[in-house]
Steps between C-alpha positions, in 0.01 A plus 500: 500500500339748265713805424345831597439749218764773503411870533751782456405828672685808372463800733754751627317503836405135565329602821221612267444134414547368852134415553464337161825305534392369840170388349660324205804334657317179593388441141779651291878519486564875527808694392548874561699741283546858625574660163396464139851400394523227763152377415593463134811305595303265726226450240737420213712266712200301624168603345223495762137399452382857565653843567355758740638833382484838671448792261662786689865418561808726486724455200333240283125513557260210466397593148858475374551173688188362331624611158827317551331189636280479191797558269695208649408157353575343838239708685259632238233242586519547880181669627566847646263649757559864593468595866441871533322778680420660165133474416475706184363309203779644281769358729337156492465507123872572459591189695248282317626624164851402606383144561399490867205270571354681801527769767486468879442835667625620836386467770494132409189290555675174579204273426439652157874507424537131583215406270640706213851364543369144520295543182789649304741224604245230415443663163874510433539135596220407259672701227828319567330160489329583172829623355674181612229296328538704182879458510465124546253475212738700282787270600298188424408642159872526417623155601468149367306315774697175465858626499468844660699669221359765266214393281505552125309829503715663770823377341409672173411820687839494672673423170346805337605721793854360503533551125388863532764559770771329296422709192482820703838448670678306226535193723542138402204264536474125457230236527513127562246240398521196728320173429506176699617216280267202444247640745209314341675178599495613864124549495438179304721277715459659844175693485415869506552545878865401451514730200379785720775431753754500220377835369520651847851377573642578156362854510643549851846396379480739208402790726788418735746568217352843420547847647228693678467732198441209263147385423407132469163381380309193393364549150304176498543126555867426557624814326654787696669827409753724673549869441854626571537880511846652440629161381671442164516175305810368675354571844165346404674185373676464837169532685339250265780250560467541877129428472565194284755362746284576805217291357713220354711440811229507768228237525131580529394369841146359498259489793567128554875556514575372152712706265465599139772643281410760239673736261409824326581653165558875486481749214677836531427822312625853559400847391681575174498799268326302225178464704453869576296560185243237596163617629497255794858448612395290799329244278806489274735435793282225643454350154876492450553339841231246408675424171823442689314274743366297208854464366617380843224240503582386147869470588431253782354700792667585834694782343519877456459648154567866415300663223728644235333757270780442246618137538874458477665201338732274691397601851534243772180370662429574867630206710213289634423175675227252417183476716493237772184318604649305790719617782851533357760264636776643714 
């Protein structure tokens, strides 16, 4: 059953709207507020499709109510139609300047009022539909269509914004570069459709190990990156290891029920004092994480490697396990 459009009528003497309410009740869900304060509370709690607002009310008049409605992000787009006995052009212009879309004068011509209300509600619904389409297009422009994570362009935009916040507040910031090991072999031996399934499931496992404030994106092919605000090197290494284990210990389930076991290598880099003089700090951080990723690959894959600006001698390597291409035995 189609939901009726909702109209909120704000009038200190609702009997003034009795005729109009009776005429609209079959087509609209009507709510009455007998003061400006109560009307604002109703509107903010559950924004209606249209507001009928009396101008002359004791205490807070209709003009002030309209000002507050338009100042509230929750109600600023709701069409406001003044209902008033005032006929002076100056009075009408005040309301229109405040953001009202129309006036209905008393005594009310019900037929004309219904047409105006209908037109304004239809116009608002069209605006909402167009906005929803714009929002969806904007969302699609930000995501990788295969995996549903951030695409390369949006990831770099988020990285720049996160870096600016970190520098402004003196917060830690880390990045991870994540690459699926031997992914070309997956495509060569199983075909690109299986490769697509692998990319989807691996990216989902990575996201599951991240916080809501973290940003995860696909930079291209089988390479992904994670942005970790307020996270130092030690914390980033822990996240990276969780991601590595999540992928290595859970099989990729294919459409035909078969399973495929994959691993990832992860490079870790964090914001350090020695990068602050660089013109593009974001590029430096990602480059360092990429260098660490390359080292992880060269050392045997399926491991986490931390970038060290000043390598230390005698440090122990990060414990790793070798990649498995068949289901591991119990």
